[in-house]
C-alpha positions in Angstrom: 14.4 -5.9 3.6 13.4 -2.8 2.2 17.4 -1.6 2.0 17.8 -4.4 -0.8 20.1 -2.6 -3.4 17.6 -3.6 -6.0 14.5 -2.6 -4.2 14.3 0.9 -5.7 14.2 -0.5 -9.3 11.7 -3.2 -8.6 9.3 -1.2 -6.7 9.5 1.8 -9.4 8.0 -0.8 -11.9 5.4 -2.5 -9.8 2.8 -0.9 -11.4 3.9 -1.6 -15.0 3.9 -5.0 -13.9 0.6 -6.2 -12.0 -2.9 -5.2 -12.4 -3.7 -5.1 -8.8 -1.0 -2.5 -8.4 -2.5 -0.3 -11.2 -6.1 -0.8 -9.6 -5.0 0.5 -6.0 -2.7 3.3 -7.4 -5.3 4.7 -9.6 -8.0 4.6 -6.6 -5.9 6.6 -4.1 -4.6 8.7 -7.1 -8.3 9.6 -7.8 -8.8 10.2 -4.3 -5.7 12.5 -3.5 -6.6 14.7 -6.6 -10.4 15.2 -5.4 -8.8 16.3 -1.7 -6.4 18.7 -2.5 -8.8 22.0 -1.5 -6.6 24.3 1.2 -3.8 21.7 0.8 -0.3 23.5 0.5 2.2 21.2 2.6 2.1 17.3 2.6 3.6 14.6 4.8 4.3 10.9 2.7 5.2 8.2 5.4 6.6 5.4 3.5 7.0 7.2 0.5 8.7 4.6 -1.3 9.8 5.3 -4.7 7.7 8.6 -4.9 4.5 7.4 -6.7 2.6 10.0 -4.8 4.7 12.5 -3.5 6.0 13.5 -6.9 2.2 13.3 -7.9 1.2 16.2 -5.5 4.7 18.2 -6.1 3.7 18.3 -9.7 0.4 20.1 -8.4 2.3 22.6 -6.7 2.3 21.3 -3.1 5.6 21.1 -0.9 6.2 17.4 0.3 8.4 15.6 2.9 9.1 12.2 1.2 9.8 10.1 4.3 10.8 6.6 4.0 13.0 3.9 5.6 14.6 2.8 2.4 17.9 4.4 1.1 17.4 2.6 -2.6 14.0 4.0 -2.8 14.5 7.1 -1.7 17.6 7.2 -4.5 15.1 6.2 -6.9 12.1 8.8 -5.8 15.3 11.3 -6.4 16.1 10.3 -9.9 12.5 10.3 -10.6 11.6 13.5 -9.0 14.7 15.3 -10.9 13.6 14.0 -14.1 10.1 15.1 -13.3 11.0 18.6 -12.5 9.8 18.7 -9.2 12.7 17.9 -6.7 12.6 21.3 -5.6 9.4 20.8 -4.1 10.0 17.6 -2.4 12.4 17.3 1.1 13.7 13.4 1.3 14.0 12.3 4.8 15.0 8.8 5.9 13.8 7.5 8.8 11.3 5.0 10.4 7.4 5.8 11.2 8.1 4.7 14.7 9.6 8.2 15.3 8.1 10.8 14.0 9.1 13.3 17.1 10.8 15.4 14.9 7.4 16.9 13.9 5.6 19.2 15.9 1.8 18.9 16.0 -0.4 20.0 13.1 2.9 20.3 11.0 1.5 19.2 7.6 -1.7 20.2 5.6 -1.9 16.5 4.5 -0.7 13.3 6.2 -0.6 10.4 4.0 0.9 6.6 3.9 0.0 4.2 1.6 0.6 0.6 0.6 0.9 -0.6 4.2 3.9 0.5 5.5 1.8 1.5 9.0 1.0 -2.4 9.1 5.0 -3.1 9.0 5.5 -1.4 12.4 3.9 -4.0 14.3 3.1 -4.1 17.0 3.6 -0.2 17.0 0.7 0.1 14.4 -1.8 2.1 16.6 0.7 4.7 18.1 2.0 5.4 14.4 -1.5 5.6 13.2 -1.8 8.3 16.2 1.5 10.1 15.4 0.4 10.6 12.0 -2.9 12.2 13.2 -0.6 14.3 15.4 1.3 16.0 12.7 -1.8 16.4 10.1 -3.3 19.9 10.6 -6.5 19.1 8.2 -6.5 15.7 6.4 -5.4 12.1 6.6 -5.4 9.9 4.0 -3.7 6.0 4.8 -4.1 2.4 3.4 -2.9 -0.4 5.9 -3.3 -4.2 5.2 -6.7 -5.8 5.3 -7.4 -8.7 7.0 -10.7 -9.6 4.9 -8.8 -9.0 1.7 -5.6 -11.0 2.5 -6.7 -14.0 4.7 -8.0 -15.6 1.5 -4.4 -15.8 0.4 -3.9 -18.7 2.6 -6.3 -20.6 0.6 -4.7 -19.7 -2.4 -0.9 -19.9 -3.3 -1.3 -18.4 -6.6 -3.4 -15.6 -6.1 -0.6 -13.1 -7.8 -0.7 -14.7 -10.9 -4.3 -13.4 -11.5 -2.7 -9.9 -11.6 0.4 -10.3 -14.0 -0.2 -7.7 -17.0 2.8 -9.1 -19.2 3.9 -12.8 -18.8 7.2 -11.9 -20.8 8.2 -8.9 -18.2 11.7 -9.5 -16.8 10.5 -9.0 -13.4 12.1 -11.8 -11.2 8.6 -11.9 -9.2 6.6 -12.5 -12.6 8.7 -15.3 -13.7 9.2 -16.9 -10.3 5.2 -16.7 -10.0 5.0 -18.4 -13.5 7.7 -21.0 -13.2 6.2 -21.9 -9.8 2.7 -22.1 -10.3 2.3 -26.1 -10.6 4.7 -26.4 -7.5 2.5 -24.1 -5.5 -0.5 -25.9 -6.5 0.6 -29.4 -6.0 2.1 -28.5 -2.7 -1.0 -26.8 -1.2 -3.1 -28.0 1.6 -5.8 -26.0 3.3 -4.9 -25.3 6.7 -7.6 -24.4 8.8 -5.6 -23.5 12.0 -3.3 -21.3 10.2 -6.5 -19.5 8.5 -8.3 -18.9 11.5 -5.1 -17.9 13.4 -4.6 -14.8 10.8 -8.5 -14.0 11.1 -8.3 -14.2 14.9 -5.1 -12.1 15.3 -4.3 -10.3 12.4 -1.1 -11.6 11.9 -0.2 -13.6 8.8 3.3 -15.8 9.3 5.3 -16.7 12.7 6.3 -14.1 14.5 9.2 -16.0 16.4 10.3 -17.6 13.2 10.6 -14.0 11.5 12.3 -12.7 14.5 15.1 -15.9 14.5 15.3 -15.1 10.4 16.4 -11.3 11.3 18.8 -12.5 14.1 20.4 -15.1 11.5 21.1 -11.8 9.1 18.2 -12.9 6.7 16.0 -10.2 5.3 12.5 -12.2 5.4 9.1 -10.4 5.0 8.5 -8.4 8.0 5.7 -9.2 10.5 2.6 -7.5 8.8 -0.5 -6.9 11.0 -3.8 -6.9 8.7 -6.5 -4.6 10.1 -10.5 -5.3 9.9 -12.2 -2.1 8.5 -14.3 -1.1 11.7 -11.2 -1.4 13.9 -9.4 0.9 11.6 -12.4 3.4 11.9 -12.7 2.8 15.6 -8.8 3.6 16.0 -9.1 6.6 13.6 -12.1 8.1 15.9 -10.1 7.9 19.1 -7.4 10.1 17.7 -10.0 12.6 16.8 -10.5 12.1 13.1 -14.0 13.1 11.4 -16.0 12.4 8.6 -14.0 9.0 8.0 -14.9 7.0 4.9 -13.3 3.7 4.0 -12.4 1.8 0.9 -11.0 -1.6 -0.5 -9.1 -1.0 -3.6 -9.2 -4.2 -5.6 -12.2 -5.7 -4.6 -14.1 -5.6 -7.8 -10.7 -6.5 -10.1 -10.2 -9.9 -8.0 -13.6 -11.1 -9.5 -12.0 -11.1 -12.8 -9.9 -14.0 -14.4 -6.4 -12.7 -15.8 -7.1 -13.4 -19.6 -10.1 -10.7 -18.9 -8.0 -8.3 -16.9 -5.1 -8.3 -19.5 -7.6 -7.4 -22.4 -9.0 -4.5 -20.7 -5.8 -3.1 -19.5 -4.6 -3.0 -23.1 -7.0 -1.1 -24.5 -7.2 2.5 -23.3 -10.8 3.2 -23.4 -11.9 -0.1 -21.6 -8.9 0.9 -19.0 -10.4 4.1 -18.2 -13.6 3.1 -17.8 -12.5 -0.3 -15.9 -10.7 1.9 -13.3 -13.6 4.4 -13.0 -15.9 1.8 -12.2 -13.4 -0.1 -9.9 -13.1 3.3 -7.6 -17.1 3.4 -7.4 -17.6 -0.4 -6.6 -14.5 -0.3 -4.2 -15.7 2.6 -2.2 -19.0 0.9 -1.6 -18.7 -0.1 2.4 -20.0 -3.7 1.9 -16.9 -4.4 0.1 -14.3 -2.2 2.0 -12.9 -5.1 3.5 -12.3 -7.4 0.4 -9.7 -4.8 -1.4 -7.0 -7.0 -2.6 -4.1 -6.3 0.0 -5.3 -2.9 1.4 -7.8 -1.0 3.4 -8.0 2.6 2.6 -9.5 5.5 4.9 -9.7 9.0 4.7 -10.9 11.5 7.0 -10.6 15.4 8.6 -8.7 16.6 11.2 
């Protein structure tokens, strides 16, 4: 799925397409830029198109940009060249399930954002352990949130709330808009599937997904969704200290599309809104209700 030819271009534009992406990435950027004391090297696992590896390279940090998708690596290289930081980034194609090439404590900062850890199911805990192993000072990750994602099963049009520009040429935007009525008409609440997702952390059918792969199709991969206390417990078992959690998007998901668009199109309102979102979404009482992701940081 990640190696589809247009994946790099599509992912590079997400932050200009969907408001939930803006909120989530603004939250992570704020956390990163306030956590760089003593950081000289960084590992970005599942780095995609370089949103954060390029950000850190601009701060003078040497970054290993690690991703499974060649199209996204190619796009990240293009952006890094344009931004003048390609000489501070090492691009590596690989899967998070195998970090054996890296010695213990290889990087001052290890980060992995936008849920690549959750896509390694059933190896997600092992992957977290490996990310901690190669971290020398600090680890920052975001994974799929169970409490944040289960409500999707009762809201087939949830993504419409976050469309920034209805005239966007993005195929996903146009699909969301054109399918809205059909999705509402065809919806029926299925308690069994909701309870199963809540209990297991898995959305979708594992066997159906495996069969689709066997047929040569590219379905959305099997994804594991974490509970907040579960993620914190895993990090503690691997020796991470001073852990804090957040749920980027918890505040924004309470606001209708028309208001969100108005806020985003006014620079002053947008800056103030994103600052307050960070404050609200860091509250431990809402950390599980982030839009898609559960964010965690800690010291090694």
